[in-house]
N, C-alpha and C positions, 0 to 999 in steps of 0.2 A: 730253265727259265721259269722260275716260280713266280715272277712278276708280282702282281698285286698281293697275293697271299704270302709271299716270301717274307715280308717284314714281320708278319704275325708269327710265322714259323720260327724265324730266327729269334724273335723276342721271347717266344714261349720256351725255346730250348735254353737260350742264354741266361734268362732270369733264374731258371731252376737248376741248371747244370753247371754253370761256371762258378767255381768257388770264389768267394770274396776274400781277399787277403785280410789278415787281422790288422787292426789299426796299429800304427807304430807307437811305441812307448815314448815317454818323454825324453828318454836317454838316447833314442835312436833317431837319426834324421829321416824325414819322409823321403820315400823313393822319388827320384826326379820324374816329372811328367814328360812323356815323349811327345815332342812337338811334331805335328804333321806338316808335310810340305805343302799340302793343299787344304784350304779351309773346307768345312763340311758343305758349304753352299756350292762350291765348285764341284765337289764330288757328287753332290745331289744332282746337279745339272748333267754331269757326265753319265750318271746312272740312268737318268731319264732318256737321254739321247740313245744310249746303248740299247735299252729295252724297247724304246720306240722304233728304232730302226731294225729290230730283230724280225719283225713281220715282213719287212721288205727283203731281208736276207733269206728268209724262208722261201719267199716267192721266187727269188733268183735261183736259189739252190734247187728247187723242184723243176726248174727249166732244163736242168741237165742230168738230174739223178732222181731215182724213185724216192717217195716220201720216207720210207723206212731207212734208206741209205742216208738221206739228209739228217734224220734223227740220230742214227748211229754215229755219223761223222761229228755232229755237234757234241754228242756225249763224250766221244773219245777225246776231242780237243779240250772240252770243258773240264773233264776229269784230269787231264794232264796238267792243266794250270793249277787246280786245287791240290793235286798230288805233289807238285813241285813246292808249294807253300808248306805242305805237311812235312816234307823232308827238311826244308830250311828251318822250320820251327821245331823239328824233332818231335813231332806229335805222332802217336801211334793210332792205328785204327782200333775201333772197339773190339772187345772180346766177348765171347759168350754166344752160344747158338740162339738163345732167345732174342738177344738184341739184333743179330743178323737176320733172324726171321721177320722181325718187325721192319727192319730196313728194307727187306725184299718187297714188302707190301707198300711201304712209303715211296720207294723208288718207282714202283709201277704207277702209283696214283699221282705223284708229284713231278715225275720226269718222263718215264717211258711212254705212258699213255697220252698225257696232254701234248707232249712234243710231237708225237706221231699224228695225233688227231689234227693239230694245227697244220702240219705239213700236208696231210691229205686234203684238208679243207681248202687250202690255198691252191689246189689244182683247179678248183671251180669257182672260188669266190675271190674278190680283190683283197689285197693285204689291208686296205683301209677297213673293210668290214670285219676282218679277223681281229684287228686291233681293238675295234669297238666291242666286239663280242667278248674279248678278253677282259674288258672293263666291267663286265657283269659279275665277275668272281666275288667281289664284296657282297653283292646282293644274294647270290647263292649261299655264300658263307654265313651271312646273318640269318637267312631262312633256316639253314641246317642247324646252326648253333642254338637257335631257340628251341629246337627239338632235342638235339643230342647233348647239349651242355647245360646242365642245370643252373650254372652260375650266370648264364646270359638270360636275363629276364626281358620279356617283351615290353616295350614302352610305346606310347603313342607316336613318338618321334621315329622310332625304328620301323614300326609298322607303316607309317606314312612314307618313310624312305623306300621301303620295299615296293609299295604301290607306285610311287613316282618313278622308281628305277625301271620297273617292268613296263610302265607306259612309255618310257623312253626307248626300251627295246622294240616295242611294237611300232614306234615312230620310225626308228632306223630301218626296220624291215618293211615299212610301207603297208601296214595292216589295212588302212582305209582304201587301198587300191587292190585289195585281195592278194597281197604279196606278189604282184605282177613282176615278172622278170627275176624273181628270187630263186636261187638254187637252194632248194630245201636240204639236200644231202650235205653240201659243204657248210651251210649255215648251222645245221644241226650238229655237225662234228665240231665246229668251232665253239658252240655253246656247251657241248658236252665236255670239251677240253677245259673250258672255264669252270665248269661244275666239278671237275676232277680235282682241282686245286684245293678248294675248301674241304672236300671229303678227305683228302690226304692230310690237310692241316689238322682236322679233328682227330684223325687216326694217330698222328704224331703226338698230339697233345695228350691223348689218352695212354699211349704206350711208351713213348721215348722220353717225355719230359721227366726229369729227375733220375735219369739213368746213370748219372755220374760221369758221363763222357762230355768232352768239350763239343761245342757246336761245329767247329771246324772239322773235328774228327768224324762226327756223325754225318755231316754233309759230304765229306770226301768219300766215306764208305757208301753213302746212298748213291752218289753219282757213279761209283765203281759198279755197284750192283745193277743200276739202270743200264750201264754200258754192256754188262754181261747179258742182261735180258734182251737187249736189242741185237747183240751179236748172235744170239740163238735164234731169234725170230726172223731177222732180215734175210738170211739165206733161204729160208723156207718160202718166202713170198717174192723175192727178187732174184734176178740173175746178176752175175758179176759184170760190171760195166766193161764194154769192149773198147771204149774210149773215155777220156777224162776231160770234159770241157773245163777250161781254166777259170772263167769268171764264176760259174756256179760253184766250183770247188773252193775258190777263194771266199765266196759268200758263206760256205759251210764252215770253213776254218774260222772266219770272223765270228760267225754265229756261236760256235762252240767256245773259242778262246775268250771272246769278249762278252757275248750275251749270256753265257752260262758260267764260265770260270771267273773272269775278272769281275763281272757284275755281282756275283755272290760275295766276293771279298769286299767290294766297295759297300755293298748293302750291309754286311755284318758290321763293318766299321762304323757306318752311320747309326745303326741301332745301338751300338755300344756307346757312341759319343753323344747323340742327341735324343735317344729314346725311340721306341717303336712308333709312337703317335706322329712325330715329325717325319720319321723315315718313311712311313707308309704313305705319306702324301705324294710320293713319286707315282703312285697308282693313277692319279688324276692327270698326269702329264703324258703318260704312255699313249693313250688313244689320240691325243692331239698331235703328237710327233709322228705316230704311225700313219695318220691320215695325211699330214703334210708331206711326209716322205713318199707315200704311195702316189699322191697326185703329182708332186713336183718331179720325182725321179722316174717313176714307172708310167706316168701319164694316165693313171686310173681316173675314170669319170667320177664325179661327185654331185649328187643331187642335194637339194636344200634339206631334205629330211634326214640325211646322214649326220651332218654336224649338229643340227637342232636336236635330233634324238640322242646324240652322244652327250650333249650338255645336260639333257634331262636325266640320262643314265648316271652321269657323274654326280649330279645334284642328289639323286636318290641314294647313291652309294655313300656320299658324304653324310647324309642324315643317319644312315644305318650305323656308321662308325662313330657318331657323336655321342657324347656322354653328358649327363646332367651337370650343371655348373657346380652343384654342391659336392659332386663326387670327384675326387682328385685321383687321377690315374698315376700309379706308382711309376717312377722313372728308374731305370737301372742305375745303381750306384757307380761311382767312378772307379772302374777296375783298372788298376795299373798295368794289368796284363793286356797287351795289345794283340788281338787275334786276327786283325785284318792284314 
């Protein structure tokens, strides 16, 4: 569940690693464009719903299973979906010890760690708050990229976005009330999970971009490594379940197959078709859907400061992602190879 930073990760990999076919000659017909059954707007909406409901599914899953078990289950089912696509498309996993070493780190930062932190966080905080904390990832990402990536120069607009965004975080947490009633442990884990995504993105951008492997191959391998990591850790901190509650189990299956596996495939297709700028707009719908789902389905309480703070957070995040009008962001060329 790379959520908000996922589009940036996919864009970074796809732009630099997916070969662009040579232009057809005058004597050869252009390859036919594959027509998608669903328009990108419909798939954008489906992706928003899947990721927005993921926080509800985490909450339901932890009602019957330990957080590490929830994370392991979602990784198993998510990896299975992507692996099936790899087999159908006949794509191979990456080769080389160096690549797999980098994938081990990226799997920890982008999958194993944040997934586990969100699962543990939702033991003590509502899914609505977890979804809003997740929306802070663009803020963390911009703050980190200004330090770690020399090509990201600070501008007044970006600095203003960071300031506005973190004012929104304080609003959500009720800073003026002395954070009364706030579970600091759960909230800190949710914010740390959100911070882990941009750290992982920067690591991927520095180490795996330009590796020569397709994004689908790299992501499938990354999910596989994350699954192995959780398979090693989970038995050390949990005991094997003596019974298997059906509803939480179904939530874990949906979380993995839809929220991790299918969501990635939809996301990659969107980035390839409409570009990362449009695709990453899904970030701003996730907390809205997560909040609505938590209140409507789980009956979670909602004070006025939560939606107001969320709007401020999203406004700040939008500013940090904006670009000057004179600067045109490159859009991925039309690749006839369909990896979604």
